[in-house]
N, C-alpha and C positions, 0 to 999 in steps of 0.2 A: 386332384389335378396338379401336375408338376408346374413349378413356378416358371412363368414366361421370361423372367429376368435372367435365367440361366441359359447358357449356350447349350447346343446339342451335346457337345463333348463334355461339358461340366455335368450334365444330367447323367450321361453314361458312366462317368468316373466317380460320381457320388457314392458314398458308402462302400468303402473298400472291402468290407466284410461280406458284401452281397455276392452270391454266386449266381450267374446268369442261368437261365433255363438250360438243362443238360441237352435236351433235344435240339435247341437252337444252336448251342455250341458245337454239337456234332455236325450240323449243317455247315457252319462257318469254318470249322477246322480242317476241312478236306479241300485239297486243290487250291490252297491259298494263292499260289502263283498265278492262277488263272483269273483272278479278280479283274473285273472291268473289261474283259475280252468278250464283246457282245456276240462273237461268233463261236465261242467255246461252248460245246454241248453241255458240259457239266455245269457251267455258270448259268446257262439258259434254263436248265432243269431246276436250279435253285431260285432263279428269277421268276417265281410263280406267284399265284395268289395265296395269301396267308390269312388265317383267322386266329387272332390272339384273344383268348377268352379266359375269364376267371373273375373272382370277386373283387371289390374295391380293395385298395391297399395291397396290390400284388405285383406292382412294378411292370405292368404290361407295356406301358409306353416306353419305359426305359429299355426294355428288351427289343421293342420295335426299332428304336434308334440304333441299337447294337447291330441289328440286321441291316439297316439302311447304311450304316457306316461301312459295312463290308462291300456294298455295291457302289458307294459314293467315290468318284474320282479324287475328291479332296479329303476323304476320310471324314466327311460331314462337317468340315470347317467352314464351308460356305453356308451362310444363313441370312435370310431376309424375309420381309413381308410383302406379299403381292396384294395391291389394292384392286378390288373387284367392284364394279358398279353395273349391275344388271337387274332388269325387271323391277326397277324402283327400289332396289335393295343394295346397300353399300356395306361392305365389310372387308376385312383383311384375312388372308390365309398365310400361314407360315410355310415357307418353301426352302429347299436346298437345291443342290445340283442333281439330286436323284429323286426327290419326292415333293408332294404337295399335300398339306394337311387340311382336311375339311371336317368341321364339327357338324355332325348330322343334326344337332339340335337347331341349327340355323335354317333347316329345311322343313319347317312346320306347315307353311302355307305356300301354295303355288309351286310345290316341290318339283314337279316334272319339268316345267319351263325353266325354273331357276337352275336345276341340275344340268339340263341340256346346255344352257348358256355357259355355265362354269366349266363343264366338260370340254366344250369347244375351245375355250381359252387355254385350258391345260394342254389339250391336244396340240394346239398351235405352238405352245411353248416348248413341248417335248420335240415336236417335229423340227423346230429350229435349233435344237441343241446338238452338240457334237456326237453324243452317244446314242441318240434316237430312242432312248428308253427311260422310263420313269415309273414311280409308284404313286398311286393316289391312296393316302392314308385316311381312313374313315373312322373318326373318333366318336365315342358315344353311340355306337351303331345300334344299341338296344333301344334308342329313342327314335328310330327311323319311322317315317311315315309309310303306311302299308302300300300306298300307290307307288312310292319310290322303290320300295323293296321289290315289288313285282317287276319294275323296270330295270333294276340294276343288273340282272343276269345278262340282258341283251348288251349292255355296255361292257360287261366283262368278256363277252365273246366278240365284241365289235372289231377289234384290231387283231384278231387271231391269226390272220393270214397276211398281215401288213408288215412292211419293213420297220414300222414304228411299234415298239413293244410297250404297252401300258398294262400294268398289273395293279392289283388292289391289296391293301392290308387292312383288314377289318379288326377294330378293337371293340370288344363287347363284354358285358358282364354275364351274358347268357347266350345260349346257342340254339335252344330248342325251336325258336321262332324262325330261324333262317331256313329257307327252302333247300331241299335236297340237291337241287341242280346247282346251287351255289356251293354247298358243302362238298359236292363231288369234284369240283374243279379247284379246290383250295386245300392247302396243307394246314392242319389244325394243331395249335400248340396251347396246352392248358397251363394256367398259372394259379398257384395257391397263395394264400395270404402270407405275408412275411413271417418268418419264424421269430422266436423270442430273441435269438442272438442278433439278428439284423435290426430288430426293433430297438434293442438296447443300444446298438451302435449309432443309430440316428437320433436317439433321444437327448434332450437337454438334461442338465444336471439335476433339476428338480424331478423329472420323470424317472431318471435312473435311480434316484434315492427312493422314490415312491415304489418302483418295481422291486427293489431289494426288500423294503419293509413289507410289501404285499406277499412276497415269497416266504419270508420269515413267519408271517402271520398264518399262512396256509399250512405250514409245517406243524404249528401248535394248536390249530383249531380245525374243526370239521365243517366250517361254513362254506357251502358251495354256491351260495346265491350270488356272490359278487367276487369271484375269483379273478386272478390276473388274466386267465384265459377268456373269461367272460368279458372283461373290460376290453381286451385286444380285439375281440370279435365285434365290438360296437364301433370301433374306429374305422372309418372308411376313407381316410386320407393320410398318407404317411407324413405329410408336413405337420400334422397335429402333434406328433411326438416331439418335434423340435421347436414348435412355436408355443403351444399351450401347456399349462400345468394341468395334467389330466386329473389329478386328485381333487381339484376344486372346480372342474369343468365337465363332469360326467353328464350333467343335465343338458349342457350346451351340445355335447357330442351326440346325445340322443334327442335332438331337437324335434324329430318327428313324433316321438313318444308323447310329449305333452299335448301336441295338437290332436293326435289320435284319441287320447284319453278325454280331452275336452269334447271332441266330436261324439264319442260314445255316450258321455254324460248328457249331452244335448238330445241325443236320440231317445234315451230311456226316460228323460224327464216327462212328467205327465203333461205339463203345459209347455211344450217345446215351441221355440220361436224360429220360424222359417227364415226370417231375415238374418238372425244371428248365425244360423247354420250356413246360409249362403255366404256370409262374410268369411266364415271359417274356411269354406271351400276355396274362396278366392285367395285366402292366405296360403293354402297348400300350393296353389298355382304360382303365386307371387314369389314364395320362398323356394320354388323349383324343387319341391320334395318329390321323391320317387313315389308315384301313385301306386305302383304295384306293391311296394313295401308297406306303404301306409294302409292300404285296404286289406292286405294280408293280415297285418297287425289287428285291424278293426274286426275283420271277419273271425279271425282266430279267437279273439277275446270275447266276442259275442257268443261264440259256441262254448268256450271253456267256462264262462261264467253262467252258462245255461240261460242266457237272455233269449237265445234262439233254441227252441226245443228240437229234440233229435229227429222228429218226423218232418221237420222243415229244412233239415240240412241239405238234402239232395237238391231241393228246389233252389236253395241259396247258392249252391255251387254252380248249378246250371246258369242261373242269372248272373253270377259273378263272371263266368266265362264270356257271356254275351256282352257284359259291361266292358270288360277289358278289351275285347275285340273291337267294339265300337269306339272306345276311348282312344285306342291306338291308331285309329284312322286320322287323329288330330283335327277332326272337323268339329268345331264348336265343343271343346272339351268341357266347358262349364255345364252345358246341357246334359251331357252324359253323367257328370258327377251329381247333378241335381236329380236326375231321373233315378239313378241308383239309390240315392239318399232317400227319396220318397218310397222306393220299394222296401228299403230296410225299415223305415218307420212303420209301414203297413205290416211288414212281417213281425216286427217286435210287438205291435199292438194285438196282432192275432194270437200271440203266444201268452198274453197276459191273462 
């Protein structure tokens, strides 16, 4: 996540070595003179729904701000926070003269009513603006509640024939769960992880020295277990390169690995303790770890280590899909975690 202390323009201009997405630049570099003319056909064609997707540490948000800067009357120099108090929920959203940022993780419970209230506030704000158009930016979209996902398309179509133009920018790490009807009315831009040149540019002096020594080591040895490429793949936040000393914090960067390994150990122990396992599941929720990544790691290693036998793998995959579907409904998540854990314990004991 990008630091909230930096202004929009500072985030855009950070790391002069970084080249923005080529497809995005091709959109922005045409008909520059027509920017902010709401009646211009070319500008309206660009003012559409977008999906920015890719892995962590790929500057998706930075590119979103670059797009918004194009449409912003002030060049995105206007920035403030809007206080919202609805449905017994209080929080702030970041706004500019062209967009409103919403973190989807805030919509875990009572999502339909909460979303409707916030949308109406944003609609009234855009309706009272001079340009009568605006973007709603949905961050962490891969954390969306299934009920809200089903509802979102209706809102994306809601102002289609209105004089007020409201469009959406979706920021997500994956795209396969998004319904085709949303995909079909959005322009999709893919982002890959930062390359080594960009990573080196934003790294502090300790990490630059570490990268140099790592590259020199790789030239003289054939060790592929912990290469620079492998280490870069583990980092999911670009701020880590400038803040932490990576060489002494690999375990911290891979914080989900230690919890997952503890979980596996608890499952395969002969006298397992349900209370301890439950505490660990709560730790996963409290630390806000990615459940999909954690259980992919767990399932993968249960199979690779032959803790789960080959004839049980198909059943495991089917039940894993059911678990992920139920968990993503965001209704009583601990119940789904406990239920799947009991299933894994049963499956492991069947294979002994």
